[in-house]
C-alpha positions, 0 to 999 in steps of 0.5 A, a space after each residue: 262443572 260438567 261440560 255441555 254437549 251441543 246436538 245438531 238437528 241431524 244428531 238426534 239418536 241416543 248414540 250421539 249422547 253415549 259417553 265414550 271417555 274423552 271422545 264422547 259427552 260426559 254421562 248426564 252432560 247438559 244438552 244444547 239444541 239450537 233452532 237457527 232461523 237463518 237456515 230457512 231464510 238463506 235457502 228455499 227448502 221443501 216445506 215437508 223437509 223443514 217440517 220433518 227436521 223441526 218436528 224431529 228436533 222438537 220431539 228430541 228436546 221433549 224427550 230430553 226434558 230438563 236435560 236440554 236447553 232448546 233455544 230458537 235463535 236467528 243464528 247458531 252463534 247467537 243461540 250458543 252465546 245465549 245458552 252457554 256464553 263463554 263456557 266450553 262445549 263439546 259437539 260431535 263432528 258435524 256433517 257438512 264442511 260449512 258446519 265444521 268451519 263454524 264449530 271450529 271457529 267458535 271459542 270453547 267448542 271441542 269437536 269430537 269424532 263423527 258418529 252415526 256411521 260404520 267407518 271412521 275417518 281414520 279407518 277410511 284414510 287407511 283403506 284409501 292409502 292402501 289402494 296405492 293410487 288406484 281408484 277408490 271404487 265403491 265395490 272395493 270399499 263395500 267388500 272391505 266394509 263387509 269383511 271389516 265389520 263381519 256383515 253378511 259373511 260366513 267366515 271369510 266368504 260372503 253370504 250366498 257365495 257372492 258379495 254382490 247380488 245386483 244381477 238378481 235385483 234389476 227386474 222390471 215391475 211385474 206386467 199388468 200391475 200398478 202396484 207391488 203386492 206388499 204391505 205399505 210402509 209405516 206411516 207416523 201419526 202427527 201430534 201437537 208438536 207437528 201442529 206447532 211446527 206447521 203453525 210456525 211455518 205458516 207464520 214464517 211465510 206470512 210474516 217473515 218472508 221465509 219461502 218454501 217449495 213443495 207441499 207439506 201434507 201429513 208427515 210421512 217420515 219418522 221424527 222420533 227414535 220410536 217411530 224410526 224403530 217401528 219403521 225399521 221393524 215393519 220394513 224388515 218383517 213385511 217388505 224387505 223380502 220383495 225389496 231386492 228384485 224390484 229395487 230398480 223398478 218404477 211404477 207411476 201408481 206406487 212410488 214407494 214400491 218395497 223401499 224402506 223409506 229409512 234414509 231420512 231416519 238414518 240421516 237425522 241420526 234416529 237410526 244407526 246403520 249398524 242396527 239396520 244391517 244387523 236386522 236385515 242379516 238376522 232376517 236372512 239367517 232366519 230364512 225370512 228374506 232371500 239373500 239378494 234382498 238382504 244384500 241389496 239393502 245392506 249394500 245401500 246402507 253399509 256400502 253406498 251410504 258409507 262410501 258417499 259419506 267418506 268421499 265427501 270428506 276425502 275429496 274436500 270442499 273443492 269437489 263441489 266446483 267440479 264441472 268436467 263437462 262444462 255444463 252451465 245451463 240454468 234450471 228452468 222454472 218448471 223444475 225449480 218450482 216442482 211444476 209437474 203440471 207444466 211437463 208433458 213427458 209422463 215420467 218426468 211429470 210423475 216424478 216431479 209430482 212425487 217430489 212436490 207432494 212428498 219430498 221423496 222418490 227412490 234412487 232410480 227416479 232420482 238418477 235416471 229421470 231427474 238426474 238424467 234429464 238435468 245431465 242431458 240438458 246441460 244444467 249447472 251441476 252446482 245448481 242441480 246439487 243445491 236443488 236436490 239438497 233443498 227438495 228432498 227430505 233426506 238431502 244433506 250436503 254430504 249426501 247430495 254432493 257426491 251423489 249429484 256431482 260424482 254420480 248423477 252429473 259426472 261433473 267430477 270427470 269420473 273420480 267416483 263413477 266409471 261412466 255418466 248415468 243417462 239413457 234414452 227412453 228405452 231404459 225408462 220403458 223397460 224398467 217402469 210403466 211410465 211410458 204408457 199413456 205418454 204423448 211421446 214414444 221412447 223409440 222415436 228420436 224425431 217428430 212430434 212424438 220424439 221422446 225427450 230422453 231419447 233425443 236428449 241421450 243422443 244429443 248428450 253423446 254427440 255434445 261430449 263425443 270427444 271426451 266419452 269416446 275415450 271411456 271404455 264403458 261409453 265407447 260402444 254407445 258413442 260409436 252408435 252415433 255413426 249409425 244414426 242416419 237422422 242425427 242432424 234432425 235429432 240435434 235440431 229437435 233438441 235445439 228446438 226444445 231447449 229451454 222448454 218443458 219437455 
């Protein structure tokens, strides 16, 4: 009898069913998929995220037809018991510590190597061991991946003469424009499966006490392999060329800019990172896109995404408890409820509204508006991580734990990044139009128009002066505290605003 293969809800692409000898499911193996209601009872997810995941799972089951047994159960254990009983089953390495503990605790379940990434755990372990105690820096890892997988390489040299074209990819948005002049991203059309999902979510809220946050408008992200491939093609052909220069820029009226919106498709397993970087490279070699745009996208997929995945497992489960800055603040209601209307600061209000309405913003609003605000306010990094995990359509434990604990909140004390990522209002003003029309002024530290980010930045530096003064990349900023004649007033202003919506 052929052993059944269990597909998790983020293992939905064809590469999760490709036979590979002992390390893959058998050709034509029956497939098991389990929709576990307990996932939504335990945590309050963004409704658009719940919709996307369930829609993607049910679409995949429809594609697999008679090959799949799709069960809706309260828990994964119950669902597996109902589908295979005591029979053996295989499963690809899950994407979270909790899921890995679960599958390893179940009798008869054989865990296969992870799929959906460029670098295997074994190859990363060899690379890390070769560092001989040196820090596992993302740039070093990225260069290694480029060479090992021959991505954007011309022989032994990087395409365009440099591995990193970041200095060409930090342009502020064009002046006088409210949106980039680029074609819009691919938008899928909902179908009967989406309608069924929405009805189920309504019923769960009405009858079973399941609670969500955010809004569930028309589905914006791919739920099928075909939709994901269409989104990838549209991005490469129509939007990648302008991606590079403005990848760090923000516009209030254009939250998407030239970003790919492919993160949810990659994290659901609908796309493989190899096909994404290969298409970007082909576009560059065909002179359809500039090298800085191709490299910027490749760095996000083959560099940062792979790096985050590997560090999640390399650092282990205790990493989530990191709190090097000793932050213990509680997330306020305006943040947990995505109540953009309660916030006066235009940048934060705009970005919270984007998350509320879509479950998505690009990486700079995440880092320099949402994450920076949490860091300056001293919120518990574990709670901030959980919030990002629940509120973003592309948020998974492996994604958010290193991104938030390591990069956004500097809670690991610098194991992942070389400095805390936070700034005053001047950075937001330079890289966006979000300060226009705001009640606050980015250059003002005190008074009724004091920018909460500027005030918060200097208060953060003061609070952690002892620690940050020893950081080479932060030393000059910390010394700047001595040049502030109004520092005490700034600190009083920050204490006065503590606990209130900015």
